[in-house]
C-alpha positions in Angstrom: 105.1 -13.9 -34.8 103.0 -11.5 -32.9 99.8 -14.1 -33.2 101.6 -16.8 -31.7 102.6 -14.8 -28.6 99.0 -13.5 -28.3 97.7 -17.1 -28.5 100.7 -18.1 -25.8 99.1 -15.3 -23.6 95.4 -16.5 -24.1 96.4 -20.0 -23.0 98.3 -19.1 -19.9 95.1 -17.3 -18.3 92.9 -20.5 -18.9 95.6 -22.4 -16.9 96.1 -20.3 -13.9 92.2 -19.5 -13.4 90.1 -22.1 -14.5 86.4 -21.7 -13.4 86.4 -25.2 -12.2 88.5 -24.3 -9.0 86.5 -21.3 -7.8 83.9 -24.0 -5.8 86.8 -25.8 -4.1 88.1 -22.6 -2.5 84.7 -21.5 -1.5 84.1 -25.4 -0.1 87.5 -25.1 1.9 86.6 -21.6 3.3 83.4 -22.9 4.8 85.0 -26.2 6.4 87.7 -24.2 8.2 85.0 -21.6 10.0 85.5 -21.6 13.7 83.7 -23.7 15.8 81.4 -22.1 18.5 80.3 -23.2 22.1 76.9 -22.9 23.6 77.3 -24.7 26.9 75.8 -24.2 30.2 76.0 -26.1 33.5 73.4 -26.5 36.5 74.8 -26.4 40.0 73.4 -29.4 42.2 71.2 -28.1 44.6 70.4 -31.5 46.7 72.9 -30.7 49.2 73.3 -28.6 52.1 76.8 -27.3 51.0 78.3 -23.8 51.8 79.2 -23.3 48.2 75.6 -23.9 46.4 75.7 -21.5 43.3 77.7 -20.4 40.5 79.8 -17.2 41.2 81.9 -14.9 39.1 85.1 -16.2 37.7 84.0 -19.9 38.5 85.4 -21.9 36.1 84.7 -25.7 34.6 87.5 -27.7 32.6 85.9 -29.8 29.8 88.0 -32.8 28.2 86.6 -34.3 24.8 87.3 -38.2 24.4 88.7 -37.7 20.8 91.1 -34.8 21.7 94.5 -35.6 23.0 95.9 -34.0 26.3 96.4 -31.2 27.1 94.3 -29.5 24.9 91.1 -28.6 26.6 88.1 -26.4 27.0 87.6 -23.8 29.6 84.2 -22.4 30.4 84.3 -19.3 32.6 81.0 -18.0 34.4 80.1 -14.3 34.2 78.1 -13.6 37.1 76.9 -10.2 35.7 75.5 -11.6 32.6 74.8 -15.0 34.0 76.6 -16.6 31.3 79.4 -18.9 30.2 82.4 -18.0 28.3 84.5 -20.6 26.4 87.9 -20.8 25.3 89.9 -23.5 23.8 93.4 -24.5 25.4 96.7 -26.3 24.7 97.8 -26.7 27.9 97.9 -23.3 29.8 97.6 -21.4 26.6 94.7 -19.8 25.2 94.7 -21.3 21.6 91.6 -20.6 19.1 90.9 -23.7 17.4 93.0 -26.0 19.3 90.5 -28.8 19.7 90.6 -29.3 16.1 86.9 -29.8 15.7 84.8 -29.9 12.3 81.3 -30.4 11.6 80.1 -34.0 11.9 82.6 -34.7 14.8 80.9 -36.3 17.9 82.0 -38.2 21.1 81.6 -37.6 24.7 82.7 -34.4 27.1 83.8 -34.7 30.8 83.3 -31.4 32.5 85.2 -31.1 35.8 84.6 -28.0 38.5 87.1 -27.6 40.9 85.7 -24.8 43.5 89.0 -23.6 44.6 90.9 -24.2 41.5 89.6 -22.3 38.8 92.9 -21.0 38.3 94.5 -24.3 37.5 96.5 -25.3 34.3 96.2 -28.2 32.4 99.1 -30.5 31.2 99.4 -34.2 30.0 100.3 -37.4 31.8 100.9 -39.9 29.0 97.3 -39.9 27.4 95.9 -38.3 30.7 95.1 -34.7 31.5 96.0 -33.6 35.2 96.0 -30.2 37.0 98.8 -27.8 37.9 98.1 -28.4 41.5 96.0 -31.3 43.5 93.0 -29.8 45.4 92.4 -32.1 48.5 88.6 -30.9 48.3 85.1 -32.0 46.6 84.7 -31.3 43.3 81.6 -31.1 40.5 81.6 -33.5 37.4 79.3 -34.5 34.4 79.5 -36.2 31.3 77.7 -35.1 27.9 77.8 -36.8 24.5 78.0 -33.9 21.7 78.3 -33.8 18.1 79.4 -30.5 16.0 76.5 -29.3 13.9 76.7 -25.8 12.0 79.6 -25.3 13.4 78.5 -25.3 16.8 78.9 -27.6 20.3 75.8 -27.1 22.3 74.5 -29.0 25.4 74.0 -28.5 29.3 76.2 -30.1 32.0 73.9 -31.6 34.9 77.0 -31.3 37.8 77.0 -33.3 40.6 79.3 -34.0 43.8 80.4 -37.6 43.6 79.4 -39.9 46.5 81.1 -40.0 50.0 82.3 -36.4 50.0 81.4 -34.5 53.0 82.2 -30.7 54.1 82.8 -28.9 57.2 83.0 -25.2 57.8 84.4 -23.2 60.3 83.9 -19.3 60.8 87.1 -17.4 61.1 87.0 -13.8 59.8 91.0 -13.9 59.0 90.9 -17.1 57.1 93.4 -17.2 54.6 94.1 -19.9 52.0 95.7 -23.1 53.7 96.3 -21.5 56.6 94.3 -24.0 58.6 94.0 -27.8 58.4 91.2 -30.0 60.0 91.8 -33.8 60.7 89.2 -36.5 61.9 89.5 -40.3 61.5 85.9 -40.4 60.0 87.2 -38.4 56.6 89.8 -39.1 54.3 91.5 -36.1 52.5 90.8 -36.6 48.5 90.8 -34.7 45.3 91.5 -35.4 41.8 94.3 -37.1 40.4 93.7 -37.3 37.0 91.3 -37.5 33.9 91.8 -40.1 31.5 91.6 -39.6 27.6 88.0 -41.6 27.8 87.0 -39.2 30.6 87.6 -41.4 33.7 88.3 -39.8 37.1 91.1 -41.0 39.0 90.9 -39.6 42.6 93.9 -39.2 45.0 95.2 -42.2 47.1 98.1 -40.4 49.0 96.4 -39.7 52.1 94.7 -42.1 54.9 91.8 -41.4 57.5 93.1 -39.1 60.0 95.3 -37.0 57.7 94.6 -33.3 57.7 92.2 -31.9 55.4 93.3 -28.5 53.3 91.2 -25.2 54.6 90.1 -23.1 51.6 89.1 -19.3 52.7 85.6 -18.9 51.6 82.7 -16.7 52.8 83.8 -15.7 56.1 85.6 -19.0 57.2 87.5 -22.0 56.3 85.9 -24.7 54.1 87.4 -28.4 54.3 86.0 -31.2 52.6 87.0 -35.0 52.1 85.7 -38.4 51.5 84.0 -40.6 54.4 86.2 -43.4 55.9 83.5 -46.3 55.2 85.8 -48.0 57.8 85.4 -45.8 60.4 82.9 -46.5 63.3 82.6 -44.6 66.8 81.5 -47.0 69.4 80.7 -46.5 73.5 80.2 -49.2 75.8 77.3 -50.2 77.3 77.7 -52.8 79.8 79.4 -55.5 78.1 78.2 -54.5 74.6 79.7 -52.0 72.3 77.3 -49.9 70.7 77.5 -47.2 67.9 77.8 -43.5 69.4 77.5 -41.5 66.0 80.5 -39.2 68.1 83.1 -37.6 66.2 86.4 -35.6 67.1 87.9 -33.0 64.8 91.1 -31.3 65.6 91.7 -28.1 63.7 95.3 -26.7 63.6 96.4 -23.2 62.3 99.5 -23.5 60.4 100.6 -19.9 60.7 101.0 -20.0 64.7 100.5 -23.7 65.2 97.4 -23.2 68.0 94.9 -25.6 67.8 90.9 -26.1 68.4 89.4 -29.4 68.9 85.7 -30.1 68.3 83.8 -33.0 69.5 80.5 -33.7 67.9 78.0 -36.2 69.1 74.4 -37.3 67.8 75.1 -36.7 64.5 75.6 -39.4 61.7 77.9 -38.3 58.7 76.5 -39.6 55.5 77.6 -38.7 51.7 77.1 -34.9 51.2 77.0 -33.9 54.8 77.5 -30.3 55.5 78.8 -29.8 59.3 79.3 -26.2 60.5 81.7 -26.2 63.4 81.9 -23.7 65.8 84.2 -20.8 65.5 87.5 -20.8 67.2 88.0 -17.2 66.9 87.2 -17.0 71.0 88.7 -19.3 73.6 85.6 -19.1 75.8 83.1 -19.7 73.1 81.5 -22.8 74.5 78.5 -24.7 73.2 76.8 -28.3 72.9 79.7 -29.2 70.5 82.5 -28.7 73.1 85.1 -26.3 73.6 87.5 -24.9 71.2 91.0 -25.7 72.9 92.9 -22.8 71.7 94.0 -22.0 75.3 95.8 -23.9 78.0 93.0 -25.0 80.1 89.7 -26.4 79.3 86.6 -25.2 81.6 84.4 -28.2 82.1 81.2 -28.4 83.9 77.7 -26.9 84.1 75.2 -25.6 86.5 77.0 -21.5 86.6 75.7 -19.0 84.2 78.1 -16.3 83.5 79.0 -13.9 80.7 82.3 -14.6 79.0 83.0 -11.4 77.3 82.2 -10.3 73.8 81.8 -12.6 70.8 81.2 -10.8 67.8 80.1 -7.5 69.6 77.7 -9.2 72.1 77.9 -10.9 75.9 78.0 -14.4 75.4 76.2 -16.3 78.5 77.0 -20.2 79.0 77.5 -22.4 82.0 80.8 -23.8 83.2 83.3 -24.0 85.8 81.5 -26.3 88.3 84.0 -29.0 87.9 87.4 -27.0 87.6 90.0 -26.5 84.5 91.9 -29.2 83.1 94.8 -29.0 80.8 94.1 -29.7 77.2 96.9 -32.6 77.0 98.2 -35.5 79.1 101.3 -34.2 81.1 104.5 -33.2 78.8 102.3 -33.7 75.6 101.6 -31.0 73.0 98.3 -33.0 71.7 95.1 -34.3 73.3 95.2 -37.5 71.4 99.2 -38.3 72.5 99.2 -40.8 75.6 102.4 -39.4 77.0 105.1 -41.1 79.4 103.7 -43.0 82.3 104.7 -42.4 86.2 104.2 -43.7 89.2 102.2 -41.8 91.8 105.2 -40.5 93.9 107.4 -39.5 90.8 104.6 -37.4 89.1 104.0 -35.6 92.3 107.4 -34.8 93.2 107.8 -32.9 89.8 105.0 -30.7 91.0 102.4 -31.6 88.8 98.6 -30.5 90.1 96.2 -33.3 89.7 92.6 -33.5 90.4 91.5 -34.7 93.7 89.2 -37.8 94.4 86.4 -35.8 94.9 87.1 -34.1 91.6 87.0 -37.1 89.8 83.5 -38.0 91.6 82.3 -34.7 90.4 83.1 -35.4 86.6 81.9 -39.2 87.1 78.5 -38.0 88.2 77.4 -35.2 86.0 79.5 -35.8 82.2 78.9 -38.1 79.6 81.5 -40.4 78.3 82.4 -41.8 74.6 85.1 -43.9 73.7 86.3 -43.8 70.0 89.8 -43.5 68.2 91.5 -40.2 67.5 94.3 -40.1 65.0 95.0 -43.7 65.6 94.8 -43.6 69.6 92.1 -44.8 71.5 90.5 -42.9 74.6 87.3 -41.5 75.7 85.8 -38.0 75.5 84.5 -37.0 78.7 81.6 -34.4 77.9 79.6 -31.9 80.1 76.9 -29.0 79.7 80.1 -27.1 78.6 83.6 -28.0 77.8 84.9 -31.4 76.9 88.1 -33.5 77.4 89.7 -36.2 75.1 91.5 -38.7 77.7 93.6 -41.4 75.8 93.6 -44.5 77.3 96.2 -46.9 78.1 94.4 -50.2 78.0 91.0 -48.9 79.4 92.3 -45.4 80.4 94.0 -45.2 84.0 94.8 -41.8 85.6 96.1 -40.9 88.6 94.6 -38.7 91.2 96.6 -36.5 93.8 94.7 -38.4 96.9 96.6 -40.6 98.9 94.3 -43.8 100.2 97.4 -44.9 102.5 101.3 -44.8 102.5 101.2 -47.8 99.9 98.0 -46.6 98.0 96.2 -43.7 96.2 93.2 -43.5 94.4 93.2 -43.7 90.4 90.2 -43.2 88.1 89.8 -45.6 85.2 86.7 -46.3 82.5 84.4 -49.5 83.2 82.8 -52.0 80.8 79.9 -49.6 80.8 81.7 -46.4 79.9 81.6 -45.0 83.2 84.5 -43.4 85.2 85.5 -45.9 88.2 87.4 -44.7 91.3 89.7 -47.1 93.3 93.0 -47.3 94.7 96.2 -49.1 93.1 99.7 -49.5 94.3 101.6 -45.9 94.3 104.5 -47.8 92.4 102.2 -48.5 89.1 102.7 -46.6 86.3 99.7 -44.5 84.9 98.9 -41.5 82.8 98.8 -38.1 84.1 96.1 -35.1 83.2 97.2 -31.8 85.1 94.3 -30.0 86.7 93.7 -26.6 87.9 91.5 -25.4 90.7 
């Protein structure tokens, strides 16, 4: 009886731990070893972009064509060691092994860098990946084939800026994210809308040319970016022929206090990957060849007199201006330079006590300024530019504006723009209705 029991115990030992099971256990341990990532990225250097290299905390989001949304990899740059640290994510949460990769897996990776979105999180929209916020700014991207070998994924992304993006930078020591907006009919605010399962990027389409680009605080100022409006052309009139002017009007608005600075850039052609530095708007007297930031109520327009305009960044600033007087930034009863406003008869506007330029002051502008015809936020008009200061005058038809000078009891002097783009002085009936731009002696 004891012998039978001993025999039974012996058989039980062989059944519970047969030697043939040992290799299977070892093989399973090797197969589930964690995957490591040896990935790097090159920053594009063929651009004049303000941000031109990797900085501490920059993050690149990596999406795998055979890994379902929202699972992805996030590479974070460590400036101290000049290395990229990688973590697997399942949506917003770090989840080791979330990608489920194993030896022998292969496919394509899509890398996306958002210059101002390193803290973004990723979610799924159907089979596509989306970010927690839409960043209306340029982005960098690259694709790379991969194969998991020896529990490792290796490679280097050659990051590029997609075609068509341009950048603008405005110095402002008090820059705060999204406190400033910049608009021009030459640029469409654009960003990443989603990344498809196969890595295809879809860009936003909810904004149009002239809509404001978001200002992101960076390096002592605001960085704006968007895509070129390929349908935009700025023209001036040369006789009866319209020729391209290469002139751009920018309107910068500060959301916090609703102040506005206007810039006119001429002689520059915006091309893909352009980076334009606009003059700082921190001082209303800082005038230069680009124009006068219209932060104040009146714009000094003119040339020929050199004066010191106070302190700008700790030093005296000399410039020429004031020969031709000071003009209001907007038409009468308007709040933006591109608004045409109400039209008035000569007697009606003078009855309201509005000060208008005289015929002789119009003549000064005509003799000493240049004129560029263009469209600003959908409104046609002309930019009047002198050695310092500029005005945008929205046009009714070809732009008629009252002076304060009577011709006789029936007529008064008016200026308008000819087919050659020059200003013309003529007199018309006082009962006609024209635009009004106030003037200050």
